[in-house]
C-alpha positions as CSV (number, residue, x, y, z in Angstrom):
1,M,91.6,63.0,119.2
2,T,93.5,61.7,116.3
3,E,97.1,62.2,115.3
4,I,97.6,65.8,114.1
5,P,99.9,65.7,111.0
6,H,100.6,69.4,111.1
7,F,101.7,69.4,114.7
8,Q,103.7,66.2,114.2
9,Q,105.5,68.0,111.3
10,F,106.2,70.9,113.8
11,L,107.8,68.4,116.2
12,R,109.8,66.6,113.5
13,A,111.1,69.9,112.2
14,A,112.3,70.9,115.6
15,A,113.9,67.5,116.2
16,D,115.7,67.6,112.8
17,Q,117.4,71.0,113.5
18,P,121.2,70.9,113.7
19,E,121.2,72.7,117.0
20,P,119.2,71.6,120.1
21,Q,115.8,73.3,120.3
22,R,113.3,74.3,122.9
23,L,109.7,74.5,121.9
24,L,107.8,77.4,123.2
25,F,104.0,77.4,123.8
26,V,101.6,80.1,124.8
27,F,98.1,79.0,125.6
28,A,95.4,81.7,125.2
29,R,91.7,82.3,125.0
30,A,89.6,84.9,123.3
31,E,87.9,87.5,125.6
32,L,85.6,90.4,124.8
33,P,87.8,93.5,124.7
34,D,87.3,96.3,127.1
35,N,84.6,98.7,126.0
36,P,83.6,96.7,122.9
37,T,81.7,98.1,120.0
38,A,78.4,96.5,119.0
39,E,80.1,94.8,116.1
40,Q,82.9,93.5,118.3
41,R,80.4,92.1,120.8
42,E,78.4,90.5,117.9
43,R,81.5,88.9,116.4
44,F,82.7,87.6,119.8
45,L,79.3,86.1,120.6
46,A,79.4,84.4,117.2
47,G,82.8,82.9,118.1
48,R,84.7,84.9,115.5
49,G,86.4,87.6,117.4
50,G,87.7,88.9,120.7
51,A,91.0,89.9,122.2
52,L,93.6,87.2,122.8
53,A,94.4,86.7,126.5
54,P,97.5,84.6,127.3
55,L,96.8,82.1,130.1
56,M,100.0,80.2,130.6
57,C,103.2,79.4,128.8
58,V,105.8,76.6,128.9
59,D,108.9,75.4,127.1
60,K,109.7,71.8,126.2
61,A,112.4,69.8,124.5
62,P,111.1,68.3,121.3
63,G,111.5,64.8,122.8
64,D,109.3,65.7,125.8
65,I,106.2,65.8,123.7
66,A,104.9,62.6,122.1
67,D,102.1,64.3,120.2
68,F,99.4,67.0,120.4
69,N,97.2,64.8,122.6
70,A,99.9,64.7,125.2
71,L,100.4,68.5,125.1
72,V,96.6,69.0,125.6
73,A,96.4,66.5,128.5
74,E,99.3,68.1,130.3
75,S,98.0,71.6,129.7
76,R,94.5,70.6,131.0
77,R,96.2,69.4,134.2
78,A,98.3,72.5,134.6
79,G,96.0,75.4,133.9
80,P,92.7,76.8,132.8
81,P,90.8,75.9,129.6
82,W,92.2,77.5,126.5
83,Q,91.1,78.0,122.9
84,V,94.4,78.4,121.0
85,V,98.0,77.5,121.6
86,F,100.8,79.4,119.8
87,A,104.0,77.5,119.2
88,A,107.6,78.4,118.2
89,G,111.0,77.0,118.3
90,L,114.1,78.5,119.9
91,S,117.5,77.2,118.7
92,G,120.6,76.6,120.9
93,R,124.2,77.1,119.9
94,D,127.3,75.1,119.7
95,G,125.5,71.9,120.5
96,Q,123.9,73.4,123.7
97,P,120.2,74.1,124.1
98,P,119.1,77.7,124.8
99,A,119.9,78.9,128.3
100,P,117.0,79.3,130.7
101,A,117.3,83.1,130.6
102,Q,117.0,83.0,126.8
103,V,114.0,80.7,127.0
104,D,112.3,83.0,129.6
105,Q,113.0,86.1,127.4
106,A,111.6,84.4,124.3
107,L,108.5,83.3,126.2
108,E,108.0,86.8,127.5
109,K,108.3,88.2,124.0
110,M,105.7,85.6,122.8
111,V,103.3,86.5,125.5
112,H,103.7,90.2,124.6
113,A,103.2,89.4,120.9
114,V,100.0,87.5,121.7
115,L,98.7,90.4,123.8
116,Q,99.4,92.7,120.8
117,G,97.8,90.3,118.3
118,A,101.2,90.0,116.5
119,V,100.9,86.2,116.1
120,T,101.5,85.6,112.4
121,R,105.1,84.3,113.0
122,F,103.9,81.5,115.3
123,A,102.3,78.2,114.5
124,A,98.8,78.3,116.0
125,Y,96.4,75.4,116.8
126,D,92.9,75.2,118.2
127,A,92.2,72.9,121.2
128,Q,91.5,70.0,118.8
129,G,94.9,70.4,117.1
130,E,93.7,72.0,113.9
131,P,96.1,74.5,112.5
132,L,94.8,78.1,112.5
133,D,95.5,80.8,110.0
134,L,95.4,84.1,112.0
135,H,96.7,86.4,109.3
């Protein structure tokens, strides 16, 4: 893999924030939905559709991730193969990073949003680090 400029911009933007950040990641894959129509099955088999299934989630400090390749390597050691990773930042307050309970709540909301397909507010990347437009 090569350096992923878009992801590096995401990391830089988090590091440049005035308050400490936690980066939130939800890794997912596409699955055929329950009781699919013929069109849904055809699109899924062609690699253009499916329901998003979250597989795992994690939070990191911006300085904990060198680049996209490091995130991929760690995710491959930690869990099952994935097709898309959703990313967001969570800001702390008064010079303190977000509390663990805030991080857990934000990750839970992200997982729920992925299950609902409400992912337009997150950065999304395929497994090669290419940004995805899921609007």
